[in-house]
C-alpha positions in Angstrom: -11.1 8.1 17.5 -12.2 4.1 18.0 -9.5 0.1 17.2 -12.6 0.3 14.0 -12.4 3.4 12.2 -9.2 5.1 13.7 -8.9 8.9 12.6 -5.8 10.9 11.9 -4.3 14.4 13.2 -3.0 15.3 9.8 -4.8 17.7 8.0 -4.1 20.3 5.5 -2.3 22.6 7.0 0.7 19.3 7.5 1.6 19.5 3.6 4.4 21.8 3.2 4.9 23.8 0.4 6.1 22.1 -2.9 10.3 22.7 -3.6 9.9 22.2 -7.9 7.1 22.5 -9.1 7.1 21.7 -12.6 6.0 24.3 -15.7 1.9 25.5 -16.6 2.4 23.8 -19.9 3.9 20.0 -18.4 1.1 20.3 -15.9 -2.0 20.5 -18.3 -0.1 17.8 -20.4 -0.3 16.0 -17.9 -3.7 16.7 -16.9 -4.6 16.3 -20.9 -3.2 13.0 -21.3 -4.0 11.0 -17.5 -8.3 12.0 -17.7 -8.6 9.8 -21.2 -6.3 7.0 -19.5 -8.8 7.3 -16.3 -11.5 6.6 -18.7 -9.2 3.5 -20.4 -10.5 2.1 -18.1 -13.5 1.4 -18.1 -13.8 -1.3 -21.1 -10.8 -2.4 -19.6 -12.5 -3.0 -16.2 -15.1 -5.2 -18.0 -12.5 -7.1 -19.8 -10.8 -7.7 -16.6 -14.4 -8.9 -15.0 -14.2 -11.5 -17.3 -10.7 -12.5 -16.6 -9.4 -15.2 -13.6 -7.6 -13.6 -10.8 -4.1 -13.6 -12.7 -5.5 -11.4 -15.6 -7.3 -9.2 -13.5 -3.5 -8.3 -11.7 -2.2 -8.5 -14.9 -4.8 -5.8 -16.7 -5.1 -3.3 -13.4 -0.6 -3.4 -13.1 -0.7 -1.9 -17.2 -3.3 0.2 -16.2 -1.6 1.5 -13.2 1.5 2.0 -14.4 -0.5 3.9 -17.4 -2.5 6.0 -14.7 1.2 7.1 -13.1 3.0 7.8 -15.4 0.3 9.8 -17.7 0.6 12.0 -13.5 4.4 12.2 -13.7 5.1 9.5 -10.1 7.9 7.8 -10.8 8.5 4.3 -8.8 11.5 3.1 -7.4 11.4 -0.7 -5.6 14.2 -1.2 -3.2 14.4 -4.0 -1.8 17.0 -3.9 2.1 16.8 -8.3 2.1 15.0 -10.3 -0.5 12.2 -11.1 0.2 9.9 -13.9 1.5 8.4 -15.7 -1.6 5.5 -18.1 -1.3 5.8 -20.5 1.2 6.4 -24.6 0.3 2.8 -25.5 -0.2 2.4 -22.4 -2.1 1.2 -19.8 0.1 1.9 -15.9 -0.7 2.5 -13.3 1.6 1.0 -10.1 3.1 2.0 -6.8 2.8 1.5 -4.3 5.0 2.8 -1.4 4.3 1.6 2.6 6.2 -1.1 4.7 4.1 -0.7 8.1 2.7 -2.3 8.9 -0.4 -5.1 8.1 -2.8 -2.2 6.5 -5.0 -1.3 4.3 -2.8 -2.9 1.4 -3.5 -1.9 2.8 -8.0 1.9 1.9 -6.6 1.6 -1.2 -5.0 -0.8 -2.6 -8.1 1.2 -1.3 -10.8 4.4 -2.1 -8.0 3.4 -5.4 -7.1 0.9 -8.3 -8.4 -1.2 -8.9 -6.0 -4.8 -8.3 -5.2 -5.6 -5.1 -2.6 -7.9 -5.0 0.7 -9.8 -1.4 0.5 -12.6 -0.3 3.1 -16.2 -1.3 1.0 -16.8 2.3 0.3 -14.0 2.5 -2.2 -16.9 -0.1 -4.2 -19.6 2.2 -4.3 -17.3 5.1 -5.4 -17.8 6.3 -9.5 -15.7 4.7 -11.3 -13.9 4.3 -8.9 -15.9 1.3 -7.4 -15.6 -0.4 -10.7 -12.6 -0.3 -11.6 -11.5 -1.5 -7.9 -14.3 -4.7 -8.8 -12.9 -5.2 -11.8 -9.5 -5.7 -10.2 -10.3 -7.7 -7.7 -10.3 -5.7 -4.7 -11.1 -7.2 -1.5 -13.3 -4.9 0.5 -13.8 -4.9 4.4 -17.0 -3.5 5.6 -15.8 -1.4 8.4 -19.7 -0.3 9.8 -20.4 -4.1 10.2 -18.0 -6.1 12.8 -20.0 -9.3 12.5 -18.5 -8.8 8.3 -15.7 -8.9 10.2 -14.5 -12.6 10.2 -15.7 -13.3 6.7 -12.7 -10.7 5.6 -10.2 -12.3 6.9 -10.9 -15.2 5.4 -11.9 -13.9 2.0 -7.8 -12.4 2.7 -7.0 -15.7 4.0 -8.3 -17.2 0.7 -6.7 -15.4 -1.3 -3.3 -15.2 0.0 -3.4 -20.0 0.2 -4.4 -19.0 -3.7 -0.9 -18.0 -4.1 -2.2 -14.6 -5.2 -0.5 -11.8 -2.4 -2.4 -9.5 -0.7 -1.8 -5.7 -0.2 -3.1 -4.0 2.9 -2.9 -0.5 5.2 -3.4 -1.5 8.5 -3.4 1.9 9.7 -6.7 2.5 8.4 -6.1 6.2 7.5 -3.6 8.0 6.0 -1.6 10.7 7.5 0.0 13.0 6.0 4.0 11.5 5.9 5.7 13.0 8.3 4.6 10.3 10.9 2.1 7.2 10.9 -0.6 5.7 12.9 -1.0 2.8 14.5 -1.1 -0.9 12.9 -3.9 -2.2 12.9 -4.5 -5.7 13.5 -7.5 -7.7 12.0 -6.0 -8.1 8.9 -3.0 -9.6 10.1 -5.1 -12.6 11.2 -5.7 -13.7 8.0 -0.9 -14.1 7.3 -1.4 -16.4 10.3 -5.0 -18.1 9.4 -3.1 -19.1 6.0 0.3 -19.3 7.4 1.6 -17.1 5.6 4.6 -14.4 5.7 4.6 -11.5 6.7 6.1 -8.6 4.7 6.6 -4.7 5.7 6.6 -2.4 3.0 7.7 1.2 3.6 6.3 3.5 1.4 7.3 7.3 1.0 6.9 10.1 -1.7 9.7 12.6 -2.5 10.2 15.7 -4.8 13.4 14.5 -6.3 15.8 12.8 -3.3 13.7 15.5 -0.7 10.8 13.5 1.3 7.0 15.3 0.8 4.0 15.4 1.4 2.7 16.8 -1.1 1.0 13.3 -2.5 -0.6 13.3 0.9 -4.7 13.3 1.6 -6.0 13.9 4.4 -8.6 15.6 6.5 -10.6 18.3 5.0 -9.1 18.1 1.4 -10.2 16.5 -1.7 -9.4 14.5 -4.5 -9.1 17.7 -6.6 -6.9 19.3 -4.9 -4.3 16.7 -3.6 -4.0 15.3 -7.7 -3.9 19.2 -8.9 -0.6 18.9 -6.4 0.1 16.0 -7.1 0.9 17.1 -10.7 2.0 19.9 -9.5 5.4 18.5 -9.2 8.3 18.4 -11.9 9.5 14.9 -10.4 7.7 13.1 -7.3 9.1 9.9 -6.4 7.5 7.1 -4.9 9.7 5.3 -2.5 9.1 1.7 -2.2 11.1 -0.1 -0.4 10.3 -3.8 0.8 11.5 -5.2 4.5 12.5 -8.5 5.5 9.9 -10.4 6.6 10.0 -10.0 11.0 8.5 -13.9 11.3 6.4 -15.4 13.0 5.5 -14.2 16.4 5.6 -16.7 19.4 2.9 -16.1 20.9 -0.6 -17.3 19.6 -4.7 -16.2 19.5 -5.2 -12.7 19.6 -1.8 -11.9 21.3 0.0 -13.0 18.0 -1.5 -11.0 15.5 -1.0 -8.1 18.2 2.4 -9.4 17.8 2.3 -9.2 13.8 1.0 -6.1 14.2 3.5 -4.3 16.5 6.4 -5.9 14.6 5.5 -4.8 10.8 4.6 -1.1 12.6 7.8 -0.9 13.7 9.9 -2.5 11.3 8.0 0.3 8.8 8.1 3.4 11.1 11.9 2.7 11.7 12.4 2.7 7.0 10.1 5.3 6.1 10.1 8.4 9.1 13.0 10.0 10.7 13.5 9.8 14.1 11.9 13.4 15.1 8.9 12.8 12.2 8.1 9.9 14.9 8.4 11.9 18.1 6.1 14.5 16.6 3.2 12.1 16.1 3.3 10.1 19.0 4.9 7.5 17.8 7.3 6.2 20.6 9.4 3.9 20.3 7.5 0.1 20.9 8.1 -2.8 23.7 8.8 -5.4 20.7 7.5 -8.9 21.6 10.0 -11.9 20.7 9.4 -13.7 16.6 9.7 -16.9 15.5 12.5 -17.6 12.6 11.4 -17.2 9.3 12.5 -20.7 8.8 11.5 -22.7 5.7 10.1 -19.8 3.3 12.0 -19.3 -0.4 13.8 -16.4 -0.1 13.1 -15.9 -3.5 10.2 -13.7 -4.8 7.5 -15.2 -6.5 5.7 -13.3 -8.2 7.5 -9.4 -6.9 9.3 -7.6 -10.3 12.8 -6.7 -9.7 11.6 -3.4 -12.0 8.5 -0.8 -11.3 6.6 0.7 -13.8 10.4 0.3 -15.7 12.7 1.3 -13.3 15.0 -0.6 -12.5 15.2 -1.8 -8.9 17.8 -0.2 -6.8 19.4 -2.6 -3.3 19.7 -0.9 -0.7 22.7 -1.8 1.6 
């Protein structure tokens, strides 16, 4: 494991049995529905490639919602507090979330209009790479450290243009029972653009109980993971937008590391029970001081009050 190529200790053995299984007829229906919807992404990608950034984001949102609907995945979008919208200068927030599944990018594309940050290898995947490029995904080359400043600059540029960017700072997927450390590099983009950071906790539920069915870890295959997803009778992706931790009081490298630790602690507290964090060695963090998020509008610019047709439930 290195800071640039983090490795998760999770493996397929972490995945627990499904609590509420779908009937075979429903599974077949989901497969038959999802396949043509996925293929419909090809002509949609051609249309999106000729649209502007806002048009790409809108088309990607529609397609992602249809894919999730076909797979039987429901999104429950929650706020613990009103998230920051664009600043007075029109700068959008950087959203940082824990990473569990190949479903995560689809969920955020469906729930939050913005641009995703992904590893460069995704661009080379058949079909998925075409769709990601057409959707305006920002890519980071983890094999070239010299390319990191360029990637950070692209993220900062998107934020300045008013487009929220979604990143998964763990750098790899975990099974959902725990999470890894947030890598600080992407937080430099928020500092450079003077953008607010919005932590987001993502967890999957089998009905009302947490589940690992959607996890994509270790030597697991994409086909095996997809079959588990469609086998869950009622799979819910719970997306909780958390309050901004505020800009760290530090500067330079200490600032982005402080940002990462503050956001990681917020996500870990919301997404995982204490016993799960201890199992994976995620001990309580010695958190740095942060400046209050003063002057940031509290209206969520561009973030919908409903996701995939599901009413917002505000968390008390």
